[in-house]
TORSERO-77365 format. One record per residue (C-alpha): residue in three letters; x, y, z. Coordinates in Angstrom, 1 decimal, decimal comma, padded with zeros to 4 digits. Layout:
   rest        u        v        w
    ALA        X        Y        Z
...
This chain:
   rest        u        v        w
    MET    004,5   -002,1    013,5
    GLY    005,3    001,8    012,7
    ASP    002,4    004,4    012,9
    LEU    001,9    005,2    008,9
    ARG    002,6    001,3    008,3
    GLY   -000,4    000,8    010,6
    ARG   -002,6    003,6    009,4
    ILE   -001,8    002,2    005,6
    ALA   -003,3   -001,3    007,0
    ALA   -006,2    000,0    008,4
    LYS   -007,4    001,9    006,0
    LEU   -006,8   -000,7    003,4
    THR   -008,9   -003,3    005,8
    GLU   -011,6   -001,0    006,4
    ALA   -011,8   -000,5    002,4
    PHE   -011,4   -003,6    001,0
    ALA   -011,5   -006,3    003,9
    PRO   -008,6   -008,3    002,4
    SER   -008,0   -012,1    002,5
    ARG   -004,4   -011,2    002,5
    LEU   -002,6   -008,0    003,5
    ASP    001,4   -007,2    003,9
    VAL    002,4   -003,9    004,4
    THR    006,0   -003,6    004,2
    ASP    008,3   -000,6    004,8
    GLU    011,1   -000,6    002,4
    SER    012,3    002,7    003,5
    ALA    016,1    001,2    004,8
    SER    016,7    000,4    001,0
    HIS    016,1    003,8    000,0
    ALA    017,8    005,3    002,7
    GLY    020,1    008,3    000,8
    HIS    018,1    008,9   -002,0
    ALA    015,6    011,8   -002,9
    GLY    012,4    011,9   -001,1
    ALA    013,7    009,5    001,6
    PRO    013,5    011,1    005,0
    VAL    015,6    010,1    007,9
    GLY    013,7    007,8    010,3
    GLY    011,9    005,8    007,4
    GLU    008,6    005,3    006,5
    SER    008,5    006,8    003,0
    HIS    008,6    003,9    000,8
    PHE    006,3    000,9    001,0
    HIS    005,2   -002,4   -000,7
    VAL    001,4   -003,6   -000,5
    LEU    000,4   -006,9   -000,9
    ILE   -003,3   -007,1   -001,0
    VAL   -005,9   -010,0   -002,0
    ALA   -009,2   -009,0   -001,9
    GLU   -012,5   -010,2   -003,5
    ALA   -013,5   -006,4   -004,4
    PHE   -010,6   -006,9   -007,3
    THR   -012,3   -009,5   -009,0
    GLY   -013,0   -008,6   -012,3
    LYS   -011,4   -005,5   -012,4
    SER   -008,5   -004,6   -014,3
    ARG   -004,6   -004,1   -012,9
    LEU   -004,9   -000,5   -013,2
    ASP   -008,6   -000,2   -011,8
    ARG   -007,2   -002,0   -008,7
    GLN   -004,2    000,3   -008,4
    ARG   -006,4    003,2   -008,9
    ALA   -008,9    002,3   -005,9
    VAL   -005,9    001,7   -003,4
    ASN   -004,5    004,8   -004,4
    ALA   -007,8    006,3   -003,5
    ALA   -008,2    004,6   -000,4
    LEU   -004,6    006,0    000,8
    ALA   -004,7    009,6   -001,0
    GLU   -004,2    011,4    002,4
    GLU   -000,7    009,2    002,8
    LEU    000,5    009,5   -000,7
    ALA   -000,3    013,5   -000,8
    GLY    001,9    013,5    002,4
    PRO    004,4    010,9    004,4
    VAL    004,6    008,3    001,5
    HIS    007,0    009,4   -001,1
    ALA    007,0    005,6   -003,1
    LEU    004,1    003,0   -003,0
    ARG    004,9   -000,3   -004,9
    MET    001,8   -002,6   -004,9
    THR    000,7   -006,1   -005,6
    VAL   -002,9   -006,2   -006,1
    ARG   -004,8   -009,7   -006,4
    SER   -008,0   -011,2   -006,5
    PRO   -008,4   -014,4   -004,2
    GLN   -008,7   -016,3   -007,3
    GLU   -005,2   -015,3   -008,5
    GLY   -004,0   -015,9   -004,9
């Protein structure tokens, strides 16, 4: 697991105690695009399932993830794609 990928996973685990968390580095599929540095770790997909998202709108869930990763989103992460669910949604 890359350093940044691991840091993202650790922060989301601490913030939401997810029942499922997948952090995928998708940087290779963006190579050559603006904002895609050599070496990757710039574009990620996060799939997170957590009780903390129960009863919250999709926008509120995404805002919560963005807040937890504010430092990464302000710097090394160029793009973050999210799938954010409650356990009832699987």
